[in-house]
DRENPA-3360 file (N, C-alpha, C; in nm, 2 decimals, always signed):
BEGIN
1 = MTEFNQER = +0.22/-0.95/-1.09/+0.35/-0.93/-1.14/+0.43/-1.07/-1.15 ~ +0.49/-1.10/-1.26/+0.57/-1.22/-1.27/+0.68/-1.22/-1.17 ~ +0.71/-1.33/-1.11/+0.82/-1.34/-1.01/+0.92/-1.45/-1.06 ~ +1.04/-1.44/-1.01/+1.14/-1.54/-1.05/+1.22/-1.57/-0.93 ~ +1.23/-1.70/-0.89/+1.30/-1.74/-0.77/+1.43/-1.80/-0.81 ~ +1.54/-1.74/-0.77/+1.67/-1.78/-0.81/+1.71/-1.92/-0.75 ~ +1.66/-1.95/-0.63/+1.69/-2.08/-0.58/+1.62/-2.19/-0.66 ~ +1.50/-2.17/-0.70/+1.43/-2.26/-0.79/+1.50/-2.28/-0.92;
9 = FNAAYQIV = +1.56/-2.17/-0.97/+1.64/-2.18/-1.10/+1.76/-2.27/-1.07 ~ +1.83/-2.25/-0.97/+1.95/-2.33/-0.94/+1.92/-2.47/-0.92 ~ +1.81/-2.50/-0.85/+1.77/-2.64/-0.84/+1.73/-2.70/-0.97 ~ +1.65/-2.63/-1.05/+1.61/-2.68/-1.18/+1.73/-2.70/-1.27 ~ +1.83/-2.61/-1.27/+1.95/-2.63/-1.35/+2.02/-2.76/-1.32 ~ +2.03/-2.79/-1.19/+2.10/-2.91/-1.16/+2.02/-3.03/-1.20 ~ +1.89/-3.03/-1.19/+1.81/-3.14/-1.24/+1.82/-3.15/-1.39 ~ +1.82/-3.04/-1.47/+1.83/-3.05/-1.61/+1.97/-3.11/-1.65;
17 = QACAGRPL = +2.07/-3.06/-1.58/+2.21/-3.11/-1.62/+2.22/-3.26/-1.59 ~ +2.16/-3.31/-1.47/+2.17/-3.45/-1.44/+2.09/-3.53/-1.54 ~ +1.97/-3.48/-1.58/+1.89/-3.55/-1.68/+1.96/-3.56/-1.81 ~ +2.03/-3.45/-1.85/+2.10/-3.46/-1.98/+2.22/-3.55/-1.98 ~ +2.27/-3.58/-1.85/+2.38/-3.67/-1.84/+2.51/-3.62/-1.89 ~ +2.52/-3.48/-1.90/+2.64/-3.42/-1.96/+2.67/-3.29/-1.88 ~ +2.75/-3.30/-1.77/+2.79/-3.18/-1.70/+2.87/-3.09/-1.79 ~ +2.85/-2.96/-1.78/+2.92/-2.87/-1.86/+3.04/-2.81/-1.79;
25 = LAQPTLYV = +3.14/-2.76/-1.87/+3.25/-2.70/-1.81/+3.22/-2.57/-1.74 ~ +3.14/-2.49/-1.80/+3.10/-2.36/-1.74/+2.96/-2.38/-1.67 ~ +2.94/-2.30/-1.57/+2.82/-2.30/-1.50/+2.76/-2.16/-1.49 ~ +2.63/-2.14/-1.51/+2.58/-2.00/-1.51/+2.58/-1.94/-1.37 ~ +2.63/-1.81/-1.37/+2.62/-1.73/-1.25/+2.51/-1.63/-1.28 ~ +2.40/-1.63/-1.20/+2.27/-1.57/-1.24/+2.25/-1.44/-1.17 ~ +2.21/-1.34/-1.24/+2.16/-1.21/-1.19/+2.02/-1.19/-1.24 ~ +1.93/-1.16/-1.15/+1.79/-1.14/-1.19/+1.75/-1.00/-1.15;
33 = FSNLSSTN = +1.68/-0.93/-1.25/+1.63/-0.80/-1.23/+1.48/-0.79/-1.27 ~ +1.41/-0.71/-1.20/+1.27/-0.69/-1.22/+1.24/-0.62/-1.35 ~ +1.33/-0.52/-1.38/+1.31/-0.44/-1.50/+1.45/-0.39/-1.55 ~ +1.47/-0.41/-1.68/+1.59/-0.36/-1.74/+1.56/-0.29/-1.88 ~ +1.64/-0.20/-1.93/+1.63/-0.16/-2.06/+1.66/-0.27/-2.16 ~ +1.77/-0.34/-2.13/+1.82/-0.45/-2.22/+1.90/-0.55/-2.14 ~ +1.87/-0.67/-2.14/+1.96/-0.77/-2.07/+2.09/-0.78/-2.14 ~ +2.10/-0.77/-2.28/+2.22/-0.77/-2.34/+2.32/-0.66/-2.30;
41 = QTAWDLFE = +2.26/-0.54/-2.28/+2.34/-0.43/-2.24/+2.39/-0.45/-2.10 ~ +2.31/-0.50/-2.01/+2.35/-0.52/-1.87/+2.46/-0.63/-1.87 ~ +2.45/-0.73/-1.96/+2.55/-0.84/-1.96/+2.68/-0.78/-2.01 ~ +2.68/-0.69/-2.11/+2.80/-0.62/-2.15/+2.86/-0.54/-2.04 ~ +2.78/-0.47/-1.97/+2.83/-0.39/-1.85/+2.90/-0.47/-1.75 ~ +2.84/-0.59/-1.72/+2.90/-0.68/-1.62/+3.03/-0.74/-1.68 ~ +3.02/-0.78/-1.80/+3.14/-0.84/-1.87/+3.26/-0.74/-1.86 ~ +3.24/-0.62/-1.89/+3.35/-0.52/-1.89/+3.40/-0.50/-1.75;
49 = QGSPIATT = +3.32/-0.53/-1.65/+3.36/-0.52/-1.51/+3.44/-0.65/-1.46 ~ +3.45/-0.74/-1.55/+3.53/-0.86/-1.51/+3.45/-0.99/-1.48 ~ +3.31/-0.98/-1.51/+3.23/-1.10/-1.48/+3.28/-1.22/-1.58 ~ +3.28/-1.34/-1.53/+3.33/-1.45/-1.60/+3.23/-1.51/-1.71 ~ +3.28/-1.60/-1.79/+3.20/-1.67/-1.88/+3.08/-1.73/-1.82 ~ +2.97/-1.73/-1.89/+2.84/-1.79/-1.84/+2.77/-1.70/-1.74 ~ +2.82/-1.58/-1.71/+2.74/-1.49/-1.64/+2.61/-1.47/-1.71 ~ +2.50/-1.48/-1.64/+2.37/-1.48/-1.70/+2.28/-1.37/-1.64;
57 = IIALEQTA = +2.21/-1.30/-1.73/+2.12/-1.19/-1.69/+1.98/-1.23/-1.72 ~ +1.89/-1.22/-1.63/+1.75/-1.24/-1.66/+1.67/-1.11/-1.61 ~ +1.58/-1.06/-1.69/+1.50/-0.95/-1.66/+1.35/-1.00/-1.67 ~ +1.27/-0.96/-1.58/+1.12/-0.99/-1.59/+1.05/-0.91/-1.69 ~ +1.11/-0.79/-1.72/+1.06/-0.70/-1.82/+1.17/-0.62/-1.88 ~ +1.16/-0.59/-2.01/+1.26/-0.51/-2.08/+1.19/-0.39/-2.14 ~ +1.25/-0.28/-2.14/+1.19/-0.16/-2.20/+1.25/-0.12/-2.33 ~ +1.37/-0.17/-2.36/+1.44/-0.14/-2.49/+1.52/-0.27/-2.54;
65 = GRGQWGRQ = +1.45/-0.38/-2.55/+1.51/-0.50/-2.59/+1.56/-0.48/-2.74 ~ +1.67/-0.55/-2.77/+1.73/-0.54/-2.90/+1.70/-0.67/-2.98 ~ +1.69/-0.65/-3.11/+1.67/-0.77/-3.20/+1.74/-0.76/-3.33 ~ +1.71/-0.85/-3.42/+1.76/-0.85/-3.56/+1.71/-0.73/-3.63 ~ +1.78/-0.68/-3.73/+1.74/-0.57/-3.82/+1.74/-0.44/-3.73 ~ +1.81/-0.44/-3.62/+1.82/-0.32/-3.54/+1.69/-0.28/-3.47 ~ +1.59/-0.37/-3.46/+1.47/-0.34/-3.39/+1.48/-0.33/-3.24 ~ +1.40/-0.24/-3.18/+1.39/-0.23/-3.04/+1.24/-0.25/-3.00;
73 = WTSAPGGL = +1.21/-0.31/-2.88/+1.08/-0.33/-2.84/+1.07/-0.34/-2.69 ~ +0.95/-0.33/-2.64/+0.92/-0.35/-2.50/+0.88/-0.50/-2.48 ~ +0.95/-0.56/-2.39/+0.92/-0.70/-2.36/+0.84/-0.71/-2.24 ~ +0.71/-0.76/-2.25/+0.62/-0.76/-2.15/+0.65/-0.86/-2.04 ~ +0.60/-0.85/-1.92/+0.62/-0.95/-1.82/+0.55/-1.08/-1.86 ~ +0.61/-1.19/-1.82/+0.56/-1.32/-1.86/+0.65/-1.40/-1.95 ~ +0.75/-1.33/-2.02/+0.84/-1.39/-2.11/+0.97/-1.42/-2.04 ~ +1.05/-1.50/-2.10/+1.19/-1.52/-2.06/+1.28/-1.43/-2.14;
81 = YLSMVLTP = +1.35/-1.35/-2.07/+1.45/-1.25/-2.13/+1.58/-1.28/-2.06 ~ +1.67/-1.34/-2.14/+1.80/-1.39/-2.08/+1.91/-1.36/-2.17 ~ +2.02/-1.32/-2.11/+2.15/-1.29/-2.19/+2.26/-1.36/-2.11 ~ +2.36/-1.42/-2.19/+2.47/-1.48/-2.13/+2.60/-1.44/-2.20 ~ +2.71/-1.42/-2.12/+2.84/-1.38/-2.18/+2.92/-1.50/-2.21 ~ +2.99/-1.49/-2.32/+3.08/-1.60/-2.37/+3.21/-1.55/-2.41 ~ +3.31/-1.63/-2.42/+3.45/-1.59/-2.46/+3.50/-1.67/-2.57 ~ +3.44/-1.66/-2.69/+3.49/-1.74/-2.81/+3.62/-1.69/-2.86;
89 = DLPSEQAA = +3.68/-1.76/-2.95/+3.80/-1.71/-3.03/+3.78/-1.76/-3.17 ~ +3.73/-1.67/-3.26/+3.71/-1.72/-3.40/+3.72/-1.59/-3.49 ~ +3.75/-1.62/-3.61/+3.75/-1.51/-3.71/+3.62/-1.44/-3.72 ~ +3.62/-1.31/-3.75/+3.50/-1.23/-3.75/+3.40/-1.28/-3.86 ~ +3.46/-1.34/-3.97/+3.37/-1.38/-4.08/+3.29/-1.51/-4.04 ~ +3.33/-1.57/-3.93/+3.26/-1.69/-3.88/+3.16/-1.66/-3.77 ~ +3.13/-1.53/-3.75/+3.04/-1.49/-3.64/+2.91/-1.57/-3.63 ~ +2.85/-1.60/-3.74/+2.72/-1.67/-3.74/+2.73/-1.80/-3.67;
97 = QLTLCTAW = +2.85/-1.86/-3.66/+2.85/-1.99/-3.59/+2.81/-1.99/-3.45 ~ +2.83/-1.87/-3.38/+2.78/-1.86/-3.24/+2.63/-1.87/-3.24 ~ +2.56/-1.80/-3.33/+2.42/-1.81/-3.33/+2.37/-1.95/-3.37 ~ +2.44/-2.01/-3.47/+2.40/-2.15/-3.51/+2.41/-2.25/-3.40 ~ +2.52/-2.24/-3.33/+2.54/-2.35/-3.22/+2.45/-2.32/-3.10 ~ +2.43/-2.20/-3.06/+2.35/-2.17/-2.94/+2.20/-2.19/-2.98 ~ +2.16/-2.15/-3.10/+2.02/-2.17/-3.14/+1.99/-2.32/-3.14 ~ +2.08/-2.40/-3.20/+2.06/-2.55/-3.20/+2.06/-2.60/-3.06;
105 = GIATALRE = +2.15/-2.56/-2.97/+2.15/-2.61/-2.84/+2.02/-2.58/-2.76 ~ +1.97/-2.46/-2.77/+1.85/-2.42/-2.70/+1.73/-2.51/-2.76 ~ +1.71/-2.51/-2.89/+1.60/-2.59/-2.95/+1.61/-2.73/-2.91 ~ +1.73/-2.79/-2.91/+1.74/-2.93/-2.88/+1.71/-2.96/-2.73 ~ +1.76/-2.87/-2.64/+1.72/-2.89/-2.50/+1.57/-2.88/-2.48 ~ +1.51/-2.79/-2.54/+1.36/-2.77/-2.52/+1.28/-2.88/-2.58 ~ +1.34/-2.95/-2.69/+1.27/-3.06/-2.75/+1.29/-3.19/-2.67 ~ +1.42/-3.22/-2.63/+1.45/-3.35/-2.58/+1.45/-3.37/-2.43;
113 = LPPKLSGT = +1.48/-3.26/-2.36/+1.49/-3.28/-2.21/+1.35/-3.28/-2.13 ~ +1.25/-3.20/-2.17/+1.13/-3.20/-2.09/+1.06/-3.34/-2.09 ~ +1.06/-3.42/-2.20/+1.01/-3.56/-2.19/+1.08/-3.64/-2.09 ~ +1.22/-3.63/-2.09/+1.30/-3.71/-1.99/+1.27/-3.66/-1.85 ~ +1.25/-3.53/-1.83/+1.22/-3.48/-1.70/+1.09/-3.53/-1.64 ~ +0.99/-3.54/-1.74/+0.85/-3.57/-1.69/+0.82/-3.72/-1.71 ~ +0.91/-3.80/-1.77/+0.89/-3.94/-1.79/+0.79/-3.98/-1.89 ~ +0.77/-3.89/-2.00/+0.68/-3.92/-2.10/+0.75/-3.93/-2.23;
121 = TELIEIGL = +0.67/-3.96/-2.34/+0.72/-3.97/-2.47/+0.68/-3.85/-2.55 ~ +0.61/-3.75/-2.49/+0.57/-3.63/-2.56/+0.69/-3.55/-2.60 ~ +0.67/-3.47/-2.70/+0.78/-3.39/-2.76/+0.72/-3.25/-2.78 ~ +0.80/-3.15/-2.75/+0.76/-3.01/-2.79/+0.83/-2.99/-2.92 ~ +0.75/-2.98/-3.03/+0.80/-2.98/-3.16/+0.86/-2.84/-3.20 ~ +0.96/-2.81/-3.13/+1.03/-2.68/-3.16/+1.13/-2.69/-3.28 ~ +1.12/-2.60/-3.37/+1.21/-2.59/-3.48/+1.28/-2.46/-3.48 ~ +1.36/-2.44/-3.59/+1.44/-2.32/-3.61/+1.40/-2.25/-3.74;
129 = KWLNDLVL = +1.40/-2.12/-3.74/+1.39/-2.04/-3.86/+1.52/-1.97/-3.88 ~ +1.57/-1.98/-4.00/+1.70/-1.91/-4.03/+1.69/-1.77/-3.99 ~ +1.78/-1.71/-3.93/+1.90/-1.78/-3.87/+1.88/-1.80/-3.72 ~ +1.79/-1.72/-3.66/+1.80/-1.71/-3.52/+1.67/-1.71/-3.44 ~ +1.57/-1.78/-3.50/+1.44/-1.78/-3.44/+1.40/-1.92/-3.39 ~ +1.33/-1.94/-3.28/+1.27/-2.06/-3.23/+1.13/-2.06/-3.28 ~ +1.08/-2.17/-3.34/+0.95/-2.18/-3.40/+0.87/-2.30/-3.34 ~ +0.74/-2.27/-3.32/+0.65/-2.37/-3.27/+0.52/-2.36/-3.34;
137 = HRRKLGGI = +0.47/-2.46/-3.40/+0.34/-2.46/-3.48/+0.34/-2.35/-3.58 ~ +0.46/-2.33/-3.65/+0.48/-2.24/-3.76/+0.48/-2.10/-3.72 ~ +0.48/-2.07/-3.59/+0.48/-1.93/-3.54/+0.61/-1.91/-3.45 ~ +0.63/-1.78/-3.43/+0.76/-1.75/-3.36/+0.74/-1.77/-3.21 ~ +0.82/-1.85/-3.15/+0.83/-1.88/-3.01/+0.93/-1.79/-2.94 ~ +1.04/-1.76/-3.01/+1.14/-1.68/-2.95/+1.25/-1.64/-3.05 ~ +1.34/-1.56/-3.00/+1.45/-1.52/-3.09/+1.58/-1.51/-3.02 ~ +1.69/-1.51/-3.09/+1.82/-1.51/-3.04/+1.90/-1.39/-3.10;
145 = LTETRLQQ = +1.97/-1.31/-3.02/+2.05/-1.20/-3.08/+2.19/-1.22/-3.02 ~ +2.29/-1.23/-3.11/+2.43/-1.25/-3.07/+2.50/-1.12/-3.10 ~ +2.57/-1.06/-3.00/+2.65/-0.94/-3.02/+2.79/-0.97/-2.98 ~ +2.88/-0.92/-3.06/+3.02/-0.96/-3.04/+3.12/-0.83/-3.03 ~ +3.24/-0.86/-2.98/+3.34/-0.76/-2.98/+3.47/-0.82/-3.04 ~ +3.53/-0.74/-3.12/+3.65/-0.78/-3.20/+3.78/-0.73/-3.14 ~ +3.88/-0.82/-3.15/+4.02/-0.78/-3.12/+4.11/-0.84/-3.22 ~ +4.17/-0.75/-3.30/+4.26/-0.79/-3.41/+4.19/-0.88/-3.51;
153 = GRITKAVV = +4.07/-0.85/-3.54/+4.00/-0.93/-3.64/+3.94/-1.06/-3.59 ~ +3.95/-1.08/-3.46/+3.89/-1.20/-3.41/+3.78/-1.17/-3.30 ~ +3.68/-1.25/-3.29/+3.58/-1.23/-3.19/+3.63/-1.30/-3.06 ~ +3.64/-1.22/-2.96/+3.69/-1.27/-2.83/+3.59/-1.25/-2.72 ~ +3.49/-1.17/-2.74/+3.38/-1.15/-2.64/+3.25/-1.16/-2.71 ~ +3.15/-1.22/-2.65/+3.02/-1.23/-2.71/+2.91/-1.23/-2.60 ~ +2.80/-1.17/-2.63/+2.68/-1.18/-2.55/+2.57/-1.24/-2.63 ~ +2.51/-1.35/-2.59/+2.40/-1.41/-2.66/+2.27/-1.38/-2.58;
161 = GVGINWTN = +2.18/-1.31/-2.64/+2.05/-1.28/-2.58/+1.94/-1.37/-2.63 ~ +1.85/-1.41/-2.55/+1.74/-1.50/-2.58/+1.61/-1.44/-2.53 ~ +1.51/-1.44/-2.61/+1.38/-1.41/-2.57/+1.28/-1.52/-2.60 ~ +1.21/-1.58/-2.51/+1.12/-1.69/-2.54/+0.98/-1.65/-2.47 ~ +0.88/-1.67/-2.55/+0.74/-1.64/-2.51/+0.69/-1.75/-2.41 ~ +0.66/-1.71/-2.29/+0.62/-1.81/-2.19/+0.47/-1.79/-2.16 ~ +0.43/-1.68/-2.09/+0.29/-1.65/-2.07/+0.26/-1.51/-2.12 ~ +0.36/-1.44/-2.17/+0.34/-1.30/-2.22/+0.25/-1.30/-2.34;
169 = PVPDTGIN = +0.18/-1.18/-2.36/+0.10/-1.17/-2.48/+0.18/-1.17/-2.61 ~ +0.13/-1.22/-2.72/+0.21/-1.23/-2.84/+0.12/-1.18/-2.96 ~ +0.18/-1.14/-3.07/+0.10/-1.10/-3.19/+0.05/-1.23/-3.26 ~ -0.03/-1.21/-3.37/-0.08/-1.33/-3.44/+0.03/-1.42/-3.50 ~ +0.14/-1.36/-3.53/+0.25/-1.44/-3.58/+0.33/-1.51/-3.48 ~ +0.30/-1.49/-3.35/+0.38/-1.55/-3.24/+0.30/-1.65/-3.17 ~ +0.36/-1.72/-3.07/+0.29/-1.82/-2.99/+0.37/-1.82/-2.86 ~ +0.29/-1.84/-2.75/+0.36/-1.86/-2.62/+0.35/-2.00/-2.57;
177 = LQSVLAST = +0.46/-2.04/-2.50/+0.48/-2.18/-2.48/+0.37/-2.24/-2.38 ~ +0.33/-2.16/-2.28/+0.24/-2.22/-2.19/+0.10/-2.25/-2.25 ~ +0.06/-2.17/-2.35/-0.07/-2.19/-2.41/-0.07/-2.33/-2.48 ~ +0.05/-2.37/-2.53/+0.06/-2.50/-2.60/+0.07/-2.61/-2.50 ~ +0.15/-2.59/-2.39/+0.17/-2.70/-2.29/+0.04/-2.72/-2.21 ~ -0.05/-2.62/-2.20/-0.17/-2.64/-2.12/-0.26/-2.75/-2.17 ~ -0.24/-2.79/-2.30/-0.32/-2.89/-2.36/-0.26/-3.03/-2.35 ~ -0.14/-3.04/-2.29/-0.07/-3.17/-2.28/-0.11/-3.23/-2.15;
185 = PTPLIESL = -0.13/-3.36/-2.15/-0.17/-3.43/-2.02/-0.07/-3.42/-1.91 ~ +0.06/-3.41/-1.95/+0.17/-3.41/-1.85/+0.23/-3.27/-1.86 ~ +0.25/-3.20/-1.75/+0.32/-3.07/-1.76/+0.47/-3.09/-1.79 ~ +0.51/-3.05/-1.91/+0.64/-3.08/-1.96/+0.74/-2.97/-1.90 ~ +0.69/-2.85/-1.89/+0.78/-2.74/-1.83/+0.69/-2.67/-1.73 ~ +0.72/-2.67/-1.60/+0.62/-2.63/-1.50/+0.64/-2.49/-1.46 ~ +0.75/-2.42/-1.49/+0.77/-2.29/-1.44/+0.86/-2.21/-1.53 ~ +0.87/-2.08/-1.51/+0.96/-1.99/-1.58/+1.10/-2.03/-1.54;
193 = EMLAALTA = +1.12/-2.07/-1.41/+1.26/-2.10/-1.37/+1.31/-2.23/-1.44 ~ +1.22/-2.33/-1.47/+1.26/-2.45/-1.54/+1.29/-2.41/-1.69 ~ +1.20/-2.32/-1.75/+1.23/-2.28/-1.88/+1.37/-2.21/-1.89 ~ +1.40/-2.13/-1.79/+1.53/-2.06/-1.79/+1.64/-2.16/-1.78 ~ +1.62/-2.26/-1.69/+1.73/-2.36/-1.67/+1.75/-2.44/-1.80 ~ +1.65/-2.48/-1.87/+1.66/-2.55/-2.00/+1.73/-2.46/-2.10 ~ +1.69/-2.34/-2.11/+1.75/-2.24/-2.20/+1.90/-2.22/-2.18 ~ +1.93/-2.20/-2.05/+2.07/-2.17/-2.02/+2.16/-2.29/-2.04;
201 = YGLLSGYE = +2.10/-2.41/-2.01/+2.18/-2.53/-2.03/+2.19/-2.56/-2.18 ~ +2.09/-2.54/-2.26/+2.09/-2.56/-2.40/+2.19/-2.46/-2.47 ~ +2.19/-2.34/-2.43/+2.28/-2.24/-2.48/+2.43/-2.28/-2.46 ~ +2.46/-2.31/-2.33/+2.60/-2.35/-2.30/+2.63/-2.49/-2.36 ~ +2.54/-2.58/-2.37/+2.57/-2.71/-2.43/+2.60/-2.69/-2.58 ~ +2.53/-2.61/-2.65/+2.56/-2.59/-2.79/+2.69/-2.52/-2.81 ~ +2.72/-2.42/-2.72/+2.85/-2.35/-2.73/+2.97/-2.44/-2.70 ~ +2.96/-2.52/-2.60/+3.07/-2.61/-2.56/+3.09/-2.72/-2.67;
209 = RWQQQGIE = +2.98/-2.77/-2.73/+2.99/-2.87/-2.83/+3.06/-2.81/-2.95 ~ +3.03/-2.69/-2.99/+3.09/-2.62/-3.10/+3.24/-2.60/-3.07 ~ +3.28/-2.56/-2.95/+3.42/-2.55/-2.91/+3.50/-2.68/-2.93 ~ +3.43/-2.79/-2.89/+3.50/-2.92/-2.89/+3.50/-2.99/-3.03 ~ +3.39/-2.97/-3.11/+3.38/-3.04/-3.23/+3.37/-2.96/-3.36 ~ +3.36/-2.83/-3.34/+3.34/-2.74/-3.46/+3.20/-2.74/-3.50 ~ +3.17/-2.66/-3.61/+3.03/-2.63/-3.65/+2.97/-2.74/-3.73 ~ +3.05/-2.82/-3.80/+2.99/-2.92/-3.90/+2.89/-3.02/-3.84;
217 = PILLEYVE = +2.92/-3.09/-3.74/+2.82/-3.18/-3.68/+2.70/-3.11/-3.63 ~ +2.72/-2.99/-3.57/+2.60/-2.92/-3.53/+2.52/-2.88/-3.64 ~ +2.58/-2.83/-3.75/+2.51/-2.78/-3.87/+2.42/-2.89/-3.93 ~ +2.46/-3.01/-3.93/+2.38/-3.12/-3.98/+2.25/-3.13/-3.90 ~ +2.26/-3.12/-3.77/+2.14/-3.13/-3.68/+2.06/-3.00/-3.69 ~ +2.12/-2.89/-3.70/+2.05/-2.76/-3.72/+1.96/-2.76/-3.84 ~ +2.01/-2.81/-3.95/+1.93/-2.82/-4.07/+1.81/-2.91/-4.06 ~ +1.83/-3.02/-3.98/+1.72/-3.11/-3.95/+1.60/-3.04/-3.88;
225 = LLAHRDRP = +1.63/-2.94/-3.80/+1.53/-2.86/-3.73/+1.48/-2.74/-3.80 ~ +1.53/-2.72/-3.92/+1.49/-2.60/-4.00/+1.35/-2.61/-4.04 ~ +1.26/-2.53/-3.99/+1.12/-2.54/-4.01/+1.08/-2.51/-4.15 ~ +1.16/-2.44/-4.23/+1.12/-2.41/-4.37/+1.21/-2.48/-4.47 ~ +1.28/-2.59/-4.42/+1.35/-2.67/-4.52/+1.26/-2.73/-4.62 ~ +1.30/-2.73/-4.75/+1.22/-2.78/-4.86/+1.10/-2.70/-4.90 ~ +1.09/-2.58/-4.83/+0.98/-2.49/-4.87/+1.02/-2.40/-4.99 ~ +0.92/-2.36/-5.07/+0.95/-2.28/-5.19/+0.99/-2.14/-5.15;
233 = IVINGQSG = +1.07/-2.07/-5.23/+1.10/-1.93/-5.20/+1.13/-1.87/-5.34 ~ +1.10/-1.74/-5.35/+1.13/-1.67/-5.47/+1.24/-1.56/-5.45 ~ +1.35/-1.57/-5.53/+1.46/-1.48/-5.51/+1.48/-1.41/-5.64 ~ +1.46/-1.28/-5.64/+1.47/-1.19/-5.76/+1.39/-1.25/-5.88 ~ +1.27/-1.29/-5.85/+1.18/-1.34/-5.95/+1.20/-1.49/-5.99 ~ +1.30/-1.55/-5.93/+1.33/-1.69/-5.96/+1.28/-1.78/-5.85 ~ +1.21/-1.89/-5.88/+1.16/-1.98/-5.78/+1.27/-2.08/-5.74 ~ +1.27/-2.10/-5.61/+1.37/-2.20/-5.56/+1.32/-2.27/-5.44;
241 = KIVGVTAT = +1.40/-2.35/-5.38/+1.37/-2.43/-5.26/+1.47/-2.42/-5.16 ~ +1.44/-2.39/-5.03/+1.53/-2.38/-4.92/+1.58/-2.52/-4.89 ~ +1.71/-2.54/-4.89/+1.77/-2.67/-4.87/+1.87/-2.68/-4.75 ~ +1.91/-2.57/-4.70/+2.00/-2.58/-4.59/+2.06/-2.45/-4.55 ~ +2.17/-2.46/-4.47/+2.24/-2.34/-4.42/+2.39/-2.38/-4.43 ~ +2.47/-2.28/-4.46/+2.62/-2.30/-4.47/+2.68/-2.28/-4.33 ~ +2.81/-2.31/-4.32/+2.88/-2.30/-4.19/+2.90/-2.15/-4.16 ~ +2.89/-2.06/-4.26/+2.90/-1.92/-4.23/+2.76/-1.85/-4.22;
249 = GELRVQLP = +2.66/-1.93/-4.21/+2.53/-1.88/-4.18/+2.44/-1.84/-4.30 ~ +2.49/-1.87/-4.42/+2.41/-1.83/-4.54/+2.30/-1.94/-4.56 ~ +2.19/-1.89/-4.61/+2.08/-1.98/-4.64/+2.10/-2.03/-4.78 ~ +2.09/-2.17/-4.79/+2.11/-2.23/-4.92/+1.97/-2.25/-4.99 ~ +1.96/-2.19/-5.11/+1.84/-2.20/-5.19/+1.88/-2.27/-5.32 ~ +1.81/-2.38/-5.35/+1.83/-2.46/-5.47/+1.74/-2.40/-5.58 ~ +1.80/-2.38/-5.70/+1.73/-2.33/-5.81/+1.71/-2.44/-5.91 ~ +1.61/-2.44/-5.99/+1.58/-2.55/-6.09/+1.69/-2.56/-6.19;
257 = TTAALSSQ = +1.75/-2.45/-6.23/+1.86/-2.46/-6.33/+1.97/-2.36/-6.29 ~ +2.09/-2.37/-6.34/+2.19/-2.28/-6.31/+2.14/-2.14/-6.36 ~ +2.16/-2.04/-6.27/+2.11/-1.91/-6.30/+2.21/-1.81/-6.25 ~ +2.21/-1.69/-6.31/+2.29/-1.58/-6.27/+2.20/-1.47/-6.21 ~ +2.22/-1.45/-6.08/+2.15/-1.35/-6.01/+2.24/-1.24/-5.96 ~ +2.21/-1.12/-5.99/+2.29/-1.01/-5.95/+2.31/-1.00/-5.80 ~ +2.43/-0.97/-5.76/+2.46/-0.95/-5.61/+2.45/-1.07/-5.53 ~ +2.42/-1.19/-5.59/+2.41/-1.31/-5.51/+2.52/-1.41/-5.56;
265 = TVCDSEVL = +2.55/-1.51/-5.48/+2.65/-1.61/-5.51/+2.57/-1.73/-5.57 ~ +2.60/-1.78/-5.69/+2.53/-1.89/-5.75/+2.63/-2.00/-5.78 ~ +2.61/-2.12/-5.74/+2.70/-2.23/-5.76/+2.63/-2.36/-5.77 ~ +2.64/-2.43/-5.89/+2.57/-2.55/-5.91/+2.42/-2.54/-5.88 ~ +2.36/-2.44/-5.94/+2.21/-2.41/-5.93/+2.17/-2.38/-5.79 ~ +2.26/-2.32/-5.71/+2.23/-2.29/-5.58/+2.27/-2.14/-5.55 ~ +2.18/-2.07/-5.48/+2.21/-1.93/-5.44/+2.23/-1.93/-5.29 ~ +2.33/-1.86/-5.24/+2.36/-1.85/-5.10/+2.32/-1.70/-5.05;
273 = LKPSTISL = +2.23/-1.70/-4.96/+2.18/-1.57/-4.91/+2.24/-1.54/-4.77 ~ +2.31/-1.42/-4.77/+2.37/-1.39/-4.64/+2.27/-1.35/-4.53 ~ +2.30/-1.37/-4.41/+2.21/-1.33/-4.30/+2.17/-1.19/-4.31 ~ +2.05/-1.16/-4.28/+1.99/-1.02/-4.28/+1.97/-0.96/-4.41 ~ +1.98/-1.04/-4.52/+1.95/-0.99/-4.65/+1.81/-1.01/-4.69 ~ +1.74/-1.11/-4.63/+1.60/-1.13/-4.66/+1.53/-1.16/-4.52 ~ +1.40/-1.15/-4.51/+1.33/-1.19/-4.39/+1.22/-1.29/-4.44 ~ +1.22/-1.40/-4.38/+1.12/-1.50/-4.40/+1.00/-1.48/-4.31;
281 = SYPL = +0.88/-1.46/-4.37/+0.77/-1.42/-4.30/+0.70/-1.53/-4.22 ~ +0.62/-1.49/-4.12/+0.54/-1.59/-4.04/+0.39/-1.57/-4.09 ~ +0.31/-1.68/-4.07/+0.35/-1.81/-4.03/+0.43/-1.88/-4.14 ~ +0.52/-1.97/-4.10/+0.60/-2.04/-4.20/+0.52/-2.14/-4.28;
% end
């Protein structure tokens, strides 16, 4: 049975924060469970009971995890299943910015901090798949699910759930992190606790940067990590190329000529696809 040591997590988080050289305003308060139906649901339950920002739930196993497209699944032991509560204040139409900033933060932390921690120049080539997936070697490493609550048209409460494959079994379209790191000469991430610390720090780092600077500087770096940028795509029979993501989370697809596509927004030979309108298949 997979185990998780909370003291090791706390120590790892302090090491990660010191290595990043950027202390964060919020600090995670961690609750660990051996088995939950959903870490997001438990986070909401604690949130409603008055738990503060950055309250973090980790389960070693989930029986009814939630994902994009309304999917539910069982999350086997060996993965990282983490949810964190946040208190944003933004219009409901900008909800995708929470996913953009936290996905960028997690991917960046997993790419940039392990080499610093281990003193090597090796890099874990983690990328992003629109809108909310972590990608490694063209396969799915993890996913992010953001759930929100509205008050007078504004998002004032959010739970960001993250699932990352560590040692758990995965389908052919997936990949787990330890299988990749096993072939590296230096152990870049040594434990589930360190992976959780990197993920929690990255999530909070992306969120706090978004609060301080807005989405535009993050979006530029998010697009740089987009694993399917410049890849071909066919939309309603028309061939195009993925070129980026908008500040409201739409996928930007460049068309060879100005075209009129029903039910899509077309501007200057570009179509904007709203989140959850199409699914990009693996492997990328």
